[in-house]
C-alpha positions in Angstrom: 1.6 0.4 -0.6 4.5 -2.1 -0.6 5.3 -5.7 -0.9 7.4 -8.0 1.3 9.2 -10.7 -0.6 10.0 -14.1 1.0 10.6 -17.7 0.2 8.0 -20.4 1.1 8.2 -24.2 0.9 5.6 -25.5 -1.6 5.6 -29.0 -2.9 9.0 -29.9 -1.4 10.7 -26.8 -3.0 11.2 -23.2 -2.1 9.3 -20.6 -4.3 9.3 -16.8 -4.2 6.2 -15.1 -2.9 5.2 -11.6 -2.2 2.9 -10.3 0.6 1.3 -7.0 -0.7 0.4 -4.6 2.1 -1.7 -1.4 2.0 -1.5 0.8 5.1 -3.9 3.6 5.5 -3.6 6.7 7.8 -6.8 8.5 8.7 -6.9 12.3 8.9 -6.6 12.1 12.7 -3.4 10.0 12.4 -4.8 6.5 13.1 -3.1 3.7 11.1 -5.1 0.9 9.6 -3.9 -2.1 7.6 -6.4 -1.9 4.7 -5.4 -5.2 3.1 -2.8 -7.9 2.8 -2.6 -10.1 -0.3 -0.3 -13.0 -1.2 1.0 -13.4 -4.8 3.7 -14.9 -6.8 5.5 -11.7 -7.7 4.9 -8.0 -7.5 3.4 -6.3 -10.5 1.3 -3.2 -11.4 -1.5 -5.6 -12.6 -1.6 -7.1 -9.1 -1.7 -3.6 -7.5 -4.6 -2.7 -9.8 -6.6 -5.7 -8.6 -5.8 -4.8 -5.0 -6.9 -1.2 -5.5 -10.1 -2.3 -7.1 -10.7 -4.6 -4.1 -10.2 -1.7 -1.7 -12.6 0.4 -3.7 -15.2 -2.4 -3.7 -14.8 -2.6 0.1 -15.6 1.1 0.6 -12.3 3.0 0.4 -13.5 6.3 -1.0 -11.0 9.1 -0.2 -7.3 8.8 -0.9 -5.2 12.0 -0.6 -1.7 10.6 -1.0 -0.1 7.4 -2.2 3.3 6.5 -0.9 5.0 4.2 -3.4 8.5 3.4 -4.4 8.1 3.7 -8.2 7.2 0.3 -9.5 6.9 0.6 -13.3 3.2 1.0 -14.0 2.2 1.8 -10.4 0.9 5.3 -11.3 -1.1 3.9 -14.2 -2.6 1.3 -11.9 -3.6 4.0 -9.3 -5.1 6.3 -12.0 -7.0 3.4 -13.6 -9.2 2.8 -10.6 -12.4 4.9 -10.9 -13.4 7.1 -7.9 -9.8 7.2 -6.5 -8.3 10.7 -6.9 -5.2 11.5 -8.9 -2.3 9.9 -7.1 0.9 11.5 -5.9 4.1 9.5 -5.8 6.0 10.4 -2.7 8.5 9.3 -0.1 7.5 8.2 3.4 8.8 11.5 4.8 6.2 13.4 2.9 3.5 11.5 4.7 5.0 12.3 8.1 5.3 16.0 7.2 1.7 16.1 6.1 0.4 14.8 9.4 -0.1 16.8 12.6 3.1 16.9 14.7 1.6 14.9 17.6 1.1 11.7 15.6 3.4 8.7 16.0 3.6 7.6 12.4 7.0 6.2 11.7 8.1 6.4 15.3 8.7 3.3 17.5 6.7 3.3 20.7 6.9 1.0 23.7 3.2 1.4 24.5 
């Protein structure tokens, strides 16, 4: 879970925007983009809405959340019913949790 911040021209002026991205990794190592949302700025309230959207679209099992510690992020994760207790972690923890033959985080020329 992360956001990419950028400037966009809107009504003849530049405004700050954020593209919120949720990447999921299946138990067999396949990566899927679960959602991309555009918002004004990043907040735990927006993430709560995004997580509820994912739950309503059928995401049921989450074993690990990789976040960067946005204030209120853990509360947003824990507030969504049917999503297990979250673990705040670094990206290296995800790589170490996957089988060694997966290409998560590695650049490939395929």
